N, C-alpha and C positions, 0 to 999 in steps of 0.2 A: 397538494401542489403538483405542478407539472415541472419536472426536474430534468435538466440536461446533464448527462454524465460524459465528460470528455475522457477518453481512454476507457470507454464503456464496455469493450469486449475483452479488456485485459483481466488479469487475475483478480485484483481487488474490485475493479469496476463491475465485472459480471456478478460477483457475489452481492455487491451493494445493490445492483439493479433488482435482484430477486428480493432482497430484504425490503427495499423501498416499495416495490410493487405489491408485495404481500401485505404491507401496512396501509395500502390504499392510495398511494401516490402514483401518478402517471410518469413513466420514465421514457426519455428519448436518449438513445445511445449514439455517440460519435467516436470514431476511431479511424486512424489511418492504416491499421493492421500491420504496423512495422514489427510488432512483437506479440501479435495475437492472431487468431484465425477466425474467418468469417462464420464457420460452423458453430461458434459460440452463441450466436444469435438464436439459431434453431434450438440449441440445448437449453437456453434460458426460456424460450417459448414453450418447450416441452415441460419444463419444471412448473412454469406458471399456468400453463394451459390457455395461453392467449398470445396474440401477436404483439411484437415490440417494434417500435419505430427505430430504424438504424440509418445513420448517414456515414458513408466513408468519406472522411475529410480530415485535413490536417489543422491543428489549432493555430498554426501560423497563417492560415488563410482567413484573414479578418473579414473579408467580404462574405465568404461562405458562412462564417459564424453569425454575422449579423442577419443574414437571410434565414438561417435555421432558427435563431432566437425569436425572430419576428414571426416567421411562418408557423412555428410550433407553439407560439404564445407561451414561452417559457417563463416560469415564475422564479426559478432558482437554478444555480449551477453547482455541481460538484466536480471540481477540476482534478482529475486523476492522470491525465495524459502526460507522459514524459519519459525520458530515458532514465534508467534507475540503477545501473551497475557501477558500484564505486570504483572497481578496478578499471573498467572501460573508460570512466570519466577522466582518468589520468592520461589515457592514450588518445582520446578524442575530445579534448576540452571545447573546441569550437562547436562541434555537434551538440554537446551537452548544453552550452550556454545558448546556442541558437534555438534549440528545442525547448528547454526547460524555462529559461528566462524569457527568450523571445516569444515563445508560445503563450506564456502567461500574460505578457504585455498585450499581445494580440487579443487574447480572450477578454482581458479587462477593458480594452478599447471597444470591442464589439458589445460587451455588456453595457457600457456607458451609452453607446449609440442606441441600443435596443431598449434602454430603460430598465434593465434587470439589475437589481442591486443586492441580491442575496447570493452569497458564495461560500462554499466550503472548499478549502484548499488541502490537497494531499501533501503534507510536509513529512518530516522525518526526524527521528532522534539524532541523526547525524549532525544536525545543526548545533548540538551541544559541544561536540569535540571531546577532547580528553577530560574525564570527569574531575572536577574540583572536589566533588563529594558525591556520594551515592546514597539513596537513589536520586536520579535526575528528577527535579521538579521543574515547573515552568519558569521559575525564577533563576534557574541555573544559568550562568553566563553562556552565551553562544559564541563558539570559536571553532567552526568546522575545520577539519584537517584534510579535506579532499575536495576536488572540483564539484562533485555531486552535492556534497553538503553545502558548499558555498552557493550553488544554484538555488537550493531550497531556501537558504537564509535570505538571499537577495530577493526572491519572490515574496517571502514574508515581509521584508522591509518595504517593498513596493506596495503590498496590500495594506500595511500599516499606514503608509503615507496616503494611500487612496482613501482609506476610512477617515483620516484626519481632514481630508479635503472637503468632505461633505458628510453631514450626519445621516444622509440617506443610505449609506452603505452599511450592510450587515455582513460581516466577514468572520469566519473562524478558520484557523490553521490547525490541522490535526497532525500532531507529531507521532508518527507510527514508530513502534519498536520492530519486532521481527514477525511479520505475518506468515503463517504456515497453515496447512490443513486444506480441506476441501468441503464442498457442500455435501450434506448427508446423503443425497441421492446418488453420488458418484458420477454425476453427469458433467460437472464442471470442476475444475481445479487448476493448479498452476501448471502451465504448459509453455514455457519460454521457447522461442525460436533458437536453435543452436544449442551449444553446451551451456547448461544453467550455471549461474554464478552463486546462487544461494545454497545453503547446506541441505535443506529438506529435499528439494528436487534432485540434487545429486545423489543423496542416499537412496531415494526412490528409484532412480535410474540404475544404480548399482544393484539394487534388489531385483530388478526385472532383467538384468543382464545387458542393458544398453550401454552401460559404462563398466569398465573392468574392476575398478576399485575406488574407494574414497580416499582422497588426500586430506590428512589432518595437518593443519598448518600450526605446528608447534604443540608440544606437550610438557612445556616447562614453565607455564604461567603459574602464578601464585593463586591457584584455584583448587577446588576440591579434588580434582584428578589431573591437574596440569594442563587441561585443554580449555579453550576459551569458553566463556559463559555468556549467554544472551537471554534477553527477555522475549520469549516466544509468545505470540498471541494468535489464537485461532482466527482464521480469516472471516468466519461468520460472526465472531465477537466484534471484529473490526467493522464489518458491514453494519452491524447493529449500532456501533458507535457513530457511523455516518448518519443513520436514521435519527438518532437522538440529537446529533449536532445540527442537522439541517432544520429540524423542528424548533430547536431552541434559538438558533441564530436568526430565524425569521422574525422573532419577537424582540431581538436585542441588537441595537446598532453598535457601530464601532468595530474594532478588530480584536479578536480574542484567540487565545492559544490553549490547547489541551493536549496532554499526553494521553495516548491510547496504548496501554501496555498492561501486563498482568501484575506487575509489582514483584515478580520473582524471576530468577534466572536459572537456566539449565545449561550444563556443559555439553560439548560436542558428543562426548562418550555417553552421557545420559540419554541424549536424543537417539543416538545410534542403537543403544540397548533397547529403548522403548520401541523403536521401529522394528527391530528384530523380533520382538514379542508380537507385534501387530501383524507382521507379514509371515512369520515362520521361516524367514530367510536369514542366512548369515551374511553380514556386510563385510567383504574384504576391505582392509584399510591399510594405509601406510602413513607414518608420521614423516613429514618433511619440514623444512625450515619455516619459521614464522613469516607471515606476510607483513609488508610495511604498512603501518597505520592501524593494524588490528589491536583492539583493546583487550585486556585480560577478562574484563567483566563489566557489564552495565545492565541496568534495569530501571524501570519507571517507578515514579510515584504518581499514581493516577487519582489521587484524592479529589482534585479539582473536578475531574469528569464525573466522579461519583456525586459530589456535592451539587453541581449545577446541572449536569446532563442526566443524572440518576442512572449512570452507566457504569458497569464493571464487567469483567470477564466472567464467564460461567463454564468454560470448557478447559480441560487440562491437557497435559502433554500426551497422554494416552489417546484422548479424543483426536488430537491433531494427527498423530501417527496413523490411527485406524482409518480416519477419513481420507488421508492421503493415499493409503494403500488401496482403499476401495476405489478411488479415482483411477489409480494406476491399473488396477485389474480391469476396470470397465474399459479403459482405453485400449488394452491389449486383447480384449474379447473379440 
């Protein structure tokens, strides 16, 4: 298939592009570069050993999307573009709704005009909200507790309604847990603009001296060591999930939902300890007060993805930390 990736130079998009291309698909990347860098295209090309088509455009530009979909003869879309920081979504709700919900409406409109009906949407475990039970499965009630999560759920609802409007639509929503790690080459990895919001890139920047210390938000949770626990998934496992999802959904109409997670959780201190082993560095840290809305623990049940997509994770926390450190060393070389 010829597949358009919105947010294609971002963290997940770049790794997914490599996985799709390596599996024989043709990829076209689109990104407005608001949270990624143009040199990612060259890095992807170096890994693959071939040129990649890239468009600098915003998903809210419907006319541009229609032109790209038609010109490039796109068969399917993986929609990864969007703002993604939970904390920032409280401060900039208009920006988040405009980009995440408005951008998705724009993309769906363009796909309808261009006659493209196969779509994989980058959703999030944040749609579940406070756990009624663990692990989260796809039948868990959805009740997001922040604007970012509500963005994701609103897009899911839009896509559900779109699929119900015509049996031509083939849509799947992938509910990510916590992507970390980097490509084994060390040429691409997570590189957010500004101060990162997620744990792993903060730990990595402390290890390289770009940040002075790691703030740990609370150590009095009812967990194995008092710190919050999360289901971390290697970004390459996640990229492989997109490959299996796009190939499956191309043959199945309707709107479908899949958790992509490891099914286990690790605490902040476990991740820090594993990163210290991988890097040989000590991570200075300080415990501060809890953040509003943080959950003690959550993790996925990914049985549905195994049953239908034949997908499961194959990389562990050590792999995640080692690949992240390789990426950080390469960047500083």
